[in-house]
N, CA, C and O atoms as a GROMACS GRO file, in nm:
protein
  280
    1MET      N    1   2.682  -0.308   1.640
    1MET     CA    2   2.548  -0.265   1.667
    1MET      C    3   2.459  -0.308   1.550
    1MET      O    4   2.487  -0.277   1.434
    2SER      N    5   2.354  -0.376   1.581
    2SER     CA    6   2.261  -0.423   1.479
    2SER      C    7   2.152  -0.317   1.462
    2SER      O    8   2.096  -0.267   1.560
    3GLN      N    9   2.124  -0.283   1.337
    3GLN     CA   10   2.021  -0.184   1.307
    3GLN      C   11   1.916  -0.246   1.218
    3GLN      O   12   1.942  -0.341   1.144
    4THR      N   13   1.798  -0.191   1.225
    4THR     CA   14   1.686  -0.239   1.142
    4THR      C   15   1.647  -0.127   1.048
    4THR      O   16   1.640  -0.011   1.087
    5TYR      N   17   1.620  -0.164   0.923
    5TYR     CA   18   1.578  -0.070   0.820
    5TYR      C   19   1.447  -0.120   0.762
    5TYR      O   20   1.412  -0.237   0.776
    6THR      N   21   1.376  -0.030   0.696
    6THR     CA   22   1.246  -0.064   0.640
    6THR      C   23   1.253  -0.075   0.487
    6THR      O   24   1.285   0.022   0.418
    7ALA      N   25   1.223  -0.195   0.436
    7ALA     CA   26   1.215  -0.215   0.292
    7ALA      C   27   1.070  -0.198   0.246
    7ALA      O   28   0.979  -0.260   0.300
    8VAL      N   29   1.050  -0.115   0.148
    8VAL     CA   30   0.920  -0.097   0.085
    8VAL      C   31   0.925  -0.177  -0.042
    8VAL      O   32   1.010  -0.149  -0.127
    9VAL      N   33   0.837  -0.275  -0.060
    9VAL     CA   34   0.842  -0.363  -0.180
    9VAL      C   35   0.703  -0.371  -0.241
    9VAL      O   36   0.602  -0.366  -0.172
   10LYS      N   37   0.702  -0.384  -0.372
   10LYS     CA   38   0.576  -0.403  -0.441
   10LYS      C   39   0.596  -0.469  -0.575
   10LYS      O   40   0.704  -0.460  -0.634
   11LYS      N   41   0.494  -0.534  -0.623
   11LYS     CA   42   0.493  -0.597  -0.755
   11LYS      C   43   0.452  -0.488  -0.855
   11LYS      O   44   0.353  -0.418  -0.836
   12ASP      N   45   0.531  -0.475  -0.962
   12ASP     CA   46   0.504  -0.376  -1.065
   12ASP      C   47   0.515  -0.448  -1.201
   12ASP      O   48   0.623  -0.466  -1.256
   13GLY      N   49   0.397  -0.488  -1.251
   13GLY     CA   50   0.397  -0.571  -1.374
   13GLY      C   51   0.457  -0.704  -1.342
   13GLY      O   52   0.410  -0.774  -1.251
   14ARG      N   53   0.563  -0.743  -1.417
   14ARG     CA   54   0.626  -0.872  -1.391
   14ARG      C   55   0.746  -0.862  -1.297
   14ARG      O   56   0.811  -0.962  -1.268
   15TRP      N   57   0.775  -0.743  -1.252
   15TRP     CA   58   0.891  -0.719  -1.165
   15TRP      C   59   0.851  -0.686  -1.022
   15TRP      O   60   0.743  -0.632  -0.998
   16TRP      N   61   0.938  -0.720  -0.930
   16TRP     CA   62   0.928  -0.672  -0.790
   16TRP      C   63   1.025  -0.558  -0.777
   16TRP      O   64   1.142  -0.570  -0.815
   17ILE      N   65   0.978  -0.447  -0.724
   17ILE     CA   66   1.065  -0.329  -0.702
   17ILE      C   67   1.062  -0.294  -0.554
   17ILE      O   68   0.964  -0.321  -0.484
   18GLY      N   69   1.169  -0.235  -0.508
   18GLY     CA   70   1.171  -0.199  -0.367
   18GLY      C   71   1.286  -0.101  -0.336
   18GLY      O   72   1.378  -0.082  -0.416
   19TRP      N   73   1.275  -0.039  -0.219
   19TRP     CA   74   1.373   0.054  -0.175
   19TRP      C   75   1.380   0.054  -0.024
   19TRP      O   76   1.289   0.003   0.042
   20ILE      N   77   1.484   0.110   0.031
   20ILE     CA   78   1.500   0.122   0.177
   20ILE      C   79   1.461   0.266   0.215
   20ILE      O   80   1.522   0.363   0.168
   21GLU      N   81   1.359   0.277   0.300
   21GLU     CA   82   1.307   0.409   0.337
   21GLU      C   83   1.413   0.502   0.394
   21GLU      O   84   1.415   0.621   0.360
   22GLU      N   85   1.499   0.452   0.478
   22GLU     CA   86   1.592   0.536   0.554
   22GLU      C   87   1.718   0.577   0.479
   22GLU      O   88   1.787   0.670   0.522
   23ILE      N   89   1.750   0.512   0.370
   23ILE     CA   90   1.874   0.538   0.299
   23ILE      C   91   1.845   0.570   0.153
   23ILE      O   92   1.818   0.479   0.075
   24PRO      N   93   1.850   0.697   0.116
   24PRO     CA   94   1.825   0.734  -0.024
   24PRO      C   95   1.920   0.663  -0.119
   24PRO      O   96   2.038   0.645  -0.089
   25GLY      N   97   1.869   0.622  -0.233
   25GLY     CA   98   1.952   0.558  -0.335
   25GLY      C   99   1.962   0.407  -0.326
   25GLY      O  100   2.018   0.343  -0.415
   26VAL      N  101   1.908   0.348  -0.218
   26VAL     CA  102   1.911   0.203  -0.207
   26VAL      C  103   1.778   0.151  -0.260
   26VAL      O  104   1.677   0.147  -0.190
   27ASN      N  105   1.781   0.112  -0.387
   27ASN     CA  106   1.663   0.058  -0.450
   27ASN      C  107   1.704  -0.051  -0.548
   27ASN      O  108   1.814  -0.049  -0.603
   28CYS      N  109   1.614  -0.145  -0.570
   28CYS     CA  110   1.645  -0.261  -0.653
   28CYS      C  111   1.518  -0.308  -0.728
   28CYS      O  112   1.406  -0.269  -0.697
   29GLN      N  113   1.542  -0.392  -0.826
   29GLN     CA  114   1.436  -0.456  -0.904
   29GLN      C  115   1.478  -0.599  -0.933
   29GLN      O  116   1.590  -0.624  -0.977
   30GLU      N  117   1.388  -0.691  -0.908
   30GLU     CA  118   1.414  -0.835  -0.931
   30GLU      C  119   1.291  -0.905  -0.980
   30GLU      O  120   1.181  -0.851  -0.973
   31ALA      N  121   1.308  -1.026  -1.028
   31ALA     CA  122   1.200  -1.106  -1.082
   31ALA      C  123   1.111  -1.165  -0.972
   31ALA      O  124   0.992  -1.187  -0.994
   32THR      N  125   1.169  -1.192  -0.856
   32THR     CA  126   1.091  -1.250  -0.744
   32THR      C  127   1.106  -1.164  -0.618
   32THR      O  128   1.202  -1.088  -0.604
   33ARG      N  129   1.011  -1.180  -0.529
   33ARG     CA  130   1.016  -1.108  -0.402
   33ARG      C  131   1.140  -1.147  -0.320
   33ARG      O  132   1.209  -1.061  -0.266
   34ASP      N  133   1.167  -1.275  -0.312
   34ASP     CA  134   1.284  -1.322  -0.236
   34ASP      C  135   1.415  -1.268  -0.292
   34ASP      O  136   1.504  -1.229  -0.216
   35GLU      N  137   1.426  -1.267  -0.427
   35GLU     CA  138   1.547  -1.209  -0.488
   35GLU      C  139   1.557  -1.060  -0.458
   35GLU      O  140   1.666  -1.007  -0.436
   36LEU      N  141   1.444  -0.992  -0.459
   36LEU     CA  142   1.444  -0.848  -0.428
   36LEU      C  143   1.492  -0.823  -0.285
   36LEU      O  144   1.578  -0.737  -0.263
   37ILE      N  145   1.439  -0.895  -0.191
   37ILE     CA  146   1.480  -0.876  -0.050
   37ILE      C  147   1.629  -0.898  -0.034
   37ILE      O  148   1.695  -0.820   0.035
   38GLU      N  149   1.682  -1.000  -0.096
   38GLU     CA  150   1.826  -1.027  -0.088
   38GLU      C  151   1.905  -0.916  -0.158
   38GLU      O  152   2.009  -0.874  -0.105
   39SER      N  153   1.862  -0.869  -0.273
   39SER     CA  154   1.931  -0.760  -0.340
   39SER      C  155   1.931  -0.633  -0.256
   39SER      O  156   2.032  -0.562  -0.250
   40LEU      N  157   1.818  -0.604  -0.192
   40LEU     CA  158   1.811  -0.487  -0.102
   40LEU      C  159   1.906  -0.503   0.012
   40LEU      O  160   1.973  -0.407   0.049
   41ARG      N  161   1.915  -0.620   0.072
   41ARG     CA  162   2.004  -0.646   0.184
   41ARG      C  163   2.151  -0.622   0.142
   41ARG      O  164   2.227  -0.558   0.215
   42VAL      N  165   2.189  -0.675   0.027
   42VAL     CA  166   2.328  -0.661  -0.022
   42VAL      C  167   2.356  -0.513  -0.057
   42VAL      O  168   2.461  -0.459  -0.021
   43THR      N  169   2.263  -0.449  -0.126
   43THR     CA  170   2.283  -0.310  -0.166
   43THR      C  171   2.288  -0.217  -0.046
   43THR      O  172   2.368  -0.123  -0.045
   44LEU      N  173   2.205  -0.243   0.056
   44LEU     CA  174   2.208  -0.165   0.179
   44LEU      C  175   2.344  -0.178   0.246
   44LEU      O  176   2.403  -0.078   0.287
   45ALA      N  177   2.394  -0.299   0.259
   45ALA     CA  178   2.523  -0.323   0.324
   45ALA      C  179   2.635  -0.247   0.249
   45ALA      O  180   2.721  -0.185   0.312
   46GLU      N  181   2.633  -0.252   0.117
   46GLU     CA  182   2.733  -0.182   0.036
   46GLU      C  183   2.724  -0.030   0.055
   46GLU      O  184   2.826   0.038   0.069
   47ALA      N  185   2.601   0.022   0.055
   47ALA     CA  186   2.581   0.166   0.072
   47ALA      C  187   2.632   0.212   0.210
   47ALA      O  188   2.700   0.314   0.221
   48LEU      N  189   2.599   0.136   0.315
   48LEU     CA  190   2.645   0.173   0.448
   48LEU      C  191   2.797   0.171   0.457
   48LEU      O  192   2.858   0.261   0.515
   49ARG      N  193   2.858   0.067   0.399
   49ARG     CA  194   3.004   0.061   0.401
   49ARG      C  195   3.066   0.178   0.326
   49ARG      O  196   3.163   0.238   0.373
   50MET      N  197   3.013   0.211   0.210
   50MET     CA  198   3.068   0.323   0.133
   50MET      C  199   3.048   0.455   0.208
   50MET      O  200   3.138   0.539   0.209
   51ASN      N  201   2.932   0.474   0.271
   51ASN     CA  202   2.907   0.596   0.350
   51ASN      C  203   3.006   0.608   0.464
   51ASN      O  204   3.060   0.716   0.490
   52ARG      N  205   3.030   0.494   0.533
   52ARG     CA  206   3.127   0.496   0.645
   52ARG      C  207   3.267   0.531   0.593
   52ARG      O  208   3.336   0.616   0.650
   53ASP      N  209   3.308   0.468   0.484
   53ASP     CA  210   3.440   0.496   0.426
   53ASP      C  211   3.454   0.645   0.387
   53ASP      O  212   3.556   0.708   0.413
   54ASP      N  213   3.349   0.698   0.324
   54ASP     CA  214   3.353   0.839   0.284
   54ASP      C  215   3.359   0.931   0.405
   54ASP      O  216   3.434   1.029   0.404
   55ALA      N  217   3.284   0.903   0.508
   55ALA     CA  218   3.284   0.984   0.627
   55ALA      C  219   3.422   0.984   0.694
   55ALA      O  220   3.471   1.089   0.735
   56ARG      N  221   3.483   0.868   0.706
   56ARG     CA  222   3.615   0.857   0.766
   56ARG      C  223   3.722   0.926   0.682
   56ARG      O  224   3.813   0.988   0.736
   57LEU      N  225   3.712   0.916   0.551
   57LEU     CA  226   3.807   0.983   0.465
   57LEU      C  227   3.791   1.134   0.476
   57LEU      O  228   3.891   1.206   0.480
   58ALA      N  229   3.670   1.182   0.482
   58ALA     CA  230   3.645   1.326   0.495
   58ALA      C  231   3.695   1.380   0.630
   58ALA      O  232   3.738   1.495   0.638
   59ALA      N  233   3.690   1.298   0.734
   59ALA     CA  234   3.731   1.342   0.867
   59ALA      C  235   3.882   1.358   0.879
   59ALA      O  236   3.930   1.433   0.965
   60GLY      N  237   3.955   1.291   0.795
   60GLY     CA  238   4.102   1.298   0.802
   60GLY      C  239   4.152   1.222   0.924
   60GLY      O  240   4.108   1.110   0.952
   61LYS      N  241   4.246   1.284   0.998
   61LYS     CA  242   4.308   1.218   1.113
   61LYS      C  243   4.252   1.274   1.243
   61LYS      O  244   4.186   1.378   1.245
   62ASP      N  245   4.280   1.204   1.351
   62ASP     CA  246   4.245   1.248   1.486
   62ASP      C  247   4.095   1.277   1.504
   62ASP      O  248   4.059   1.382   1.556
   63PHE      N  249   4.010   1.186   1.461
   63PHE     CA  250   3.868   1.204   1.480
   63PHE      C  251   3.817   1.104   1.581
   63PHE      O  252   3.883   1.003   1.608
   64GLU      N  253   3.702   1.131   1.637
   64GLU     CA  254   3.635   1.042   1.733
   64GLU      C  255   3.508   0.987   1.666
   64GLU      O  256   3.450   1.052   1.579
   65GLU      N  257   3.467   0.868   1.707
   65GLU     CA  258   3.340   0.813   1.662
   65GLU      C  259   3.252   0.791   1.786
   65GLU      O  260   3.298   0.745   1.890
   66HIS      N  261   3.124   0.825   1.772
   66HIS     CA  262   3.027   0.805   1.883
   66HIS      C  263   2.906   0.735   1.828
   66HIS      O  264   2.859   0.769   1.719
   67GLN      N  265   2.855   0.638   1.902
   67GLN     CA  266   2.730   0.572   1.865
   67GLN      C  267   2.613   0.657   1.911
   67GLN      O  268   2.605   0.698   2.027
   68ILE      N  269   2.521   0.683   1.817
   68ILE     CA  270   2.404   0.765   1.848
   68ILE      C  271   2.278   0.686   1.811
   68ILE      O  272   2.265   0.635   1.700
   69ALA      N  273   2.188   0.678   1.906
   69ALA     CA  274   2.064   0.607   1.880
   69ALA      C  275   1.948   0.706   1.889
   69ALA      O  276   1.955   0.805   1.961
   70THR      N  277   1.843   0.678   1.816
   70THR     CA  278   1.725   0.764   1.820
   70THR      C  279   1.612   0.694   1.887
   70THR      O  280   1.503   0.750   1.900
   0.00000   0.00000   0.00000
């Protein structure tokens, strides 16, 4: 399932800073806008993977997964 997230980006002095609105803790800082977008993409993917791993570990055995859309 492909999902879309919102990156908020802005120039702050000589740096580009940004974060993902929907996922707390996914924020980055880079020298260029393009580098920032790529860093946000990589960091978001890592955060989602870690959250999935943590959720499955917490569930233990014999759990079900359901896709939920809003």
